[in-house]
C-alpha positions as CSV (number, residue, x, y, z in Angstrom):
1,M,109.4,113.3,89.6
2,E,107.3,116.1,88.3
3,Y,103.0,115.2,88.8
4,D,100.9,116.9,86.4
5,S,97.6,114.8,87.3
6,I,98.4,114.6,91.5
7,A,100.2,116.9,94.0
8,Y,102.7,115.2,96.3
9,E,103.9,117.4,99.4
10,Q,106.4,116.9,101.8
11,L,104.2,118.1,105.0
12,G,107.2,117.7,107.9
13,D,106.9,115.5,110.9
14,H,107.5,112.8,108.4
15,V,103.9,113.2,106.9
16,V,103.3,113.3,103.0
17,R,100.3,114.2,101.3
18,L,98.9,113.1,97.7
19,T,96.3,115.3,96.4
20,L,93.9,113.5,93.3
21,N,94.5,116.9,91.0
22,R,91.4,116.6,88.4
23,P,88.9,118.8,90.0
24,D,87.3,119.4,86.8
25,K,86.5,115.8,86.4
26,L,85.7,115.7,90.2
27,N,89.2,113.6,90.2
28,A,88.0,110.8,88.1
29,M,90.8,108.4,87.6
30,N,92.4,108.2,83.9
31,G,95.2,106.4,82.6
32,Q,98.2,109.2,83.2
33,L,96.4,109.9,87.1
34,L,96.8,106.1,87.6
35,H,100.4,106.2,86.4
36,E,101.4,109.1,88.4
37,F,99.6,107.6,91.4
38,D,101.6,104.3,91.1
39,R,105.1,106.6,90.8
40,A,104.0,108.3,93.7
41,L,103.5,105.4,95.9
42,D,107.1,104.4,94.8
43,D,108.5,107.8,96.2
44,F,106.7,107.4,99.4
45,E,107.7,103.9,100.1
46,R,111.4,104.6,99.6
47,D,111.6,107.8,101.4
48,R,112.8,106.7,105.0
49,D,112.1,110.1,106.3
50,A,108.0,109.6,105.5
51,S,106.1,107.8,107.6
52,V,102.1,108.4,107.0
53,L,100.6,109.4,103.6
54,I,97.2,111.2,103.8
55,I,95.4,110.8,100.2
56,R,92.9,113.3,99.2
57,G,90.9,115.3,96.2
58,A,91.3,118.9,95.0
59,G,88.1,120.7,94.1
60,R,84.3,119.5,95.1
61,A,85.2,115.6,95.8
62,F,87.7,113.2,97.0
63,C,87.0,110.6,93.6
64,A,84.0,109.6,91.3
65,G,85.7,106.9,90.4
66,Y,87.4,105.7,87.2
67,D,87.2,108.0,84.0
68,L,84.9,106.5,81.3
69,Q,85.5,108.7,78.8
70,P,87.4,107.1,75.6
71,Q,91.5,107.7,76.2
72,S,94.7,106.2,75.5
73,G,96.2,103.9,77.9
74,S,94.8,102.0,80.9
75,G,92.4,103.6,83.4
76,G,88.9,103.9,82.0
77,G,86.7,104.1,78.8
78,L,84.2,102.2,77.5
79,G,86.0,100.6,74.4
80,T,85.4,97.0,73.3
81,L,87.7,94.5,75.1
82,T,88.1,90.7,74.4
83,V,87.6,88.9,77.5
84,T,91.1,88.3,77.7
85,A,92.0,91.6,77.3
86,D,89.4,92.9,79.9
87,R,90.9,90.3,82.2
88,L,94.4,91.6,82.0
89,N,93.1,95.1,82.4
90,V,90.7,94.7,85.4
91,Q,93.7,92.4,87.2
92,K,95.9,95.5,86.8
93,F,93.8,97.4,89.1
94,I,93.7,94.8,91.5
95,E,97.0,94.7,91.8
96,R,97.6,98.7,92.3
97,W,95.0,98.5,95.1
98,Q,96.6,95.5,96.7
99,R,99.8,96.9,96.7
100,L,98.4,100.3,98.5
101,W,97.0,97.7,100.9
102,A,100.2,96.0,101.5
103,L,102.1,99.5,101.5
104,P,104.1,98.8,104.6
105,K,103.5,102.5,106.0
106,P,99.9,103.7,107.3
107,T,97.6,105.6,105.0
108,I,94.9,107.8,105.6
109,A,92.1,108.7,102.9
110,Q,90.9,112.1,103.3
111,V,87.3,112.2,102.1
112,H,85.0,115.2,101.1
113,G,82.4,115.1,98.6
114,Y,81.6,112.3,96.4
115,C,83.6,108.9,97.2
116,L,82.2,106.7,94.3
117,A,83.0,103.2,92.4
118,G,86.8,103.1,91.9
119,G,87.2,106.0,94.4
120,T,85.7,103.8,96.9
121,E,88.7,101.1,95.8
122,L,91.1,103.6,96.7
123,A,89.7,105.0,100.0
124,G,88.7,101.0,101.1
125,H,92.4,100.2,100.7
126,C,93.7,102.8,102.9
127,D,94.4,102.0,106.6
128,L,92.3,104.8,107.7
129,A,89.2,106.9,106.5
130,I,88.5,110.4,107.9
131,A,85.6,112.0,106.1
132,A,84.0,115.7,105.9
133,D,80.2,115.5,107.0
134,D,79.4,116.2,103.2
135,A,81.1,112.9,102.2
136,Q,79.0,110.4,100.2
137,F,79.9,106.9,99.6
138,G,78.8,104.3,96.9
139,H,78.8,102.6,93.6
140,P,76.1,103.8,91.3
141,A,77.6,101.9,88.3
142,A,76.6,98.8,90.2
143,R,73.4,100.0,88.2
144,A,74.7,99.2,84.9
145,L,78.4,99.0,84.9
146,G,79.1,95.7,86.8
147,V,81.1,94.5,89.9
148,L,83.8,96.5,91.7
149,P,86.6,94.6,90.5
150,S,87.8,94.9,94.5
151,L,84.6,95.5,96.4
152,S,86.3,98.2,97.9
153,L,86.7,95.9,100.8
154,W,82.9,96.6,101.9
155,P,82.2,93.1,102.8
156,Y,85.3,93.1,105.2
157,L,84.5,96.8,106.7
158,I,80.7,96.8,106.7
159,G,79.4,93.4,106.6
160,M,77.5,91.0,104.1
161,R,74.2,92.9,104.1
162,K,74.7,96.3,104.0
163,S,77.5,95.3,100.9
164,K,74.7,93.7,99.3
165,E,72.2,96.7,100.1
166,L,74.6,98.9,98.4
167,F,75.6,97.1,95.3
168,F,72.0,96.0,94.7
169,T,70.6,99.5,94.8
170,G,73.4,101.8,93.8
171,D,72.2,104.0,96.7
172,L,74.8,106.3,98.3
173,L,75.7,106.3,101.9
174,G,76.2,109.6,103.9
175,A,79.1,110.2,106.2
176,A,77.3,109.6,109.6
177,E,76.1,106.5,108.0
178,A,79.3,105.3,106.7
179,L,80.8,105.8,110.2
180,E,77.9,103.9,112.1
181,W,78.8,101.1,109.6
182,G,82.2,101.0,110.2
183,L,83.2,102.2,106.7
184,I,85.2,105.2,108.0
185,N,86.9,106.0,111.3
186,R,86.1,109.6,112.0
187,V,83.5,112.3,110.7
188,V,84.6,116.2,110.8
189,P,83.1,119.3,109.6
190,R,84.3,119.9,106.3
191,E,86.3,123.2,107.4
192,R,88.2,121.1,109.8
193,L,89.2,118.2,107.6
194,D,92.4,119.1,106.5
195,E,93.6,120.1,110.0
196,E,92.0,117.1,111.7
197,T,93.6,114.5,109.2
198,L,96.6,116.0,109.3
199,A,96.7,116.2,113.1
200,L,95.9,112.3,113.4
201,A,98.9,111.6,110.7
202,R,101.1,113.6,112.9
203,R,100.3,111.8,115.7
204,I,100.5,108.2,114.0
205,A,104.0,109.5,113.0
206,M,105.3,110.0,116.2
207,V,105.5,106.1,116.7
208,P,108.6,104.8,115.2
209,L,108.4,103.9,111.6
210,D,109.7,100.2,111.8
211,L,106.8,99.4,114.7
212,L,104.4,101.4,112.3
213,T,105.4,98.6,109.7
214,L,105.1,96.1,112.0
215,H,101.8,97.0,113.2
216,K,100.2,97.3,109.9
217,A,101.5,93.8,108.7
218,A,100.1,92.5,112.0
219,V,96.5,93.4,111.3
220,N,96.9,92.9,107.3
221,R,98.1,89.5,107.5
222,F,94.7,88.3,109.8
223,Y,92.8,89.4,107.1
224,E,95.0,88.0,104.3
225,V,94.8,84.4,106.1
226,M,91.3,84.7,106.0
227,G,91.6,85.0,102.1
228,L,91.2,88.5,101.4
229,R,93.7,88.3,98.4
230,A,91.9,85.4,96.9
231,A,88.2,86.9,97.3
232,E,89.5,90.3,95.4
233,Q,90.8,88.6,92.4
234,S,87.7,86.4,92.4
235,A,85.7,89.4,92.3
236,A,87.7,90.7,89.5
237,D,86.9,87.9,87.2
238,L,83.1,88.2,88.4
239,D,83.6,91.9,87.0
240,V,84.8,90.8,83.5
241,I,82.0,88.5,83.2
242,A,79.3,91.5,83.9
243,H,81.1,93.3,81.0
244,Q,79.7,90.6,78.8
245,T,76.6,90.5,79.8
246,P,73.4,92.5,77.4
247,A,72.6,95.0,80.1
248,V,76.2,96.3,80.2
249,K,77.0,96.1,76.6
250,Q,73.7,98.1,75.8
251,W,74.5,101.0,78.5
252,A,78.1,100.9,76.6
253,K,76.5,101.3,73.3
254,T,74.4,104.2,74.6
255,S,77.1,105.6,76.3
256,R,79.1,105.6,72.9
257,E,76.3,106.6,70.8
258,Q,74.6,109.6,72.9
259,G,77.6,110.2,74.9
260,L,78.4,109.3,78.8
261,K,76.2,112.3,80.2
262,A,72.8,111.0,78.6
263,A,73.9,107.3,79.4
264,L,74.2,108.2,83.1
265,A,71.1,110.1,83.0
266,A,68.8,107.2,81.5
267,R,70.7,104.6,84.3
268,D,69.6,106.5,87.1
269,Q,66.3,108.2,86.1
270,P,64.1,105.2,87.5
271,F,65.9,105.3,90.9
272,V,65.1,109.1,91.0
273,N,61.5,108.0,90.0
274,R,61.0,105.5,92.6
275,Q,62.7,106.9,95.8
276,T,61.9,104.4,99.0
């Protein structure tokens, strides 16, 4: 199919690359991008000649999260929702990321610049992650907007205490610290990110596809037996509850009345003034 908000490339050697392509918005995910992302996963999964998928972002960042500007369709916005409608919408996000997690073939997140909020959900559900030395990970929206529906798998990837620290503060994690905590597999210089990621993808693709799918299924099943899927569904329900709290409703009201930029500045200013 034709794509506008993403680019889908066959790179040869059984490797496919998907690029989030809204660089002017730091690849914030709106309804159109998410719809195209889903169709691209369909294309990749059906292609028997494609063994490994690289996911990256165009421009200055990997992904700044969900697009919070009002829009038609799913994928963001700050419109008023009923609890039921909000829950159904959040469940769709969970189903998308769990589908990425369960995709039979290996996926690699290629991260540079900002990887924030919903962007960490995307990267967290990939099998591997390679980051440029300028990458920054975090969920600043925790300061005003609620819970990440899937927690980006952070409790599994980096443990309980570091996950709580990042959610409690909304602070960012640099690439070196992300590597130290096991959030990513490798850190490489920014100018070598494409090259290093493609080299790893091609090395993985040398293994027969049927074996790759079994290797992935074996590891995933281990975590699913531990309750990973149920934990993500539970977090999604807590996110819906968070949307009904006075603080989140006030932030959404400020965003609608004064604009998203002003609301973000007001959210972050107290933390800038009190750096630890």
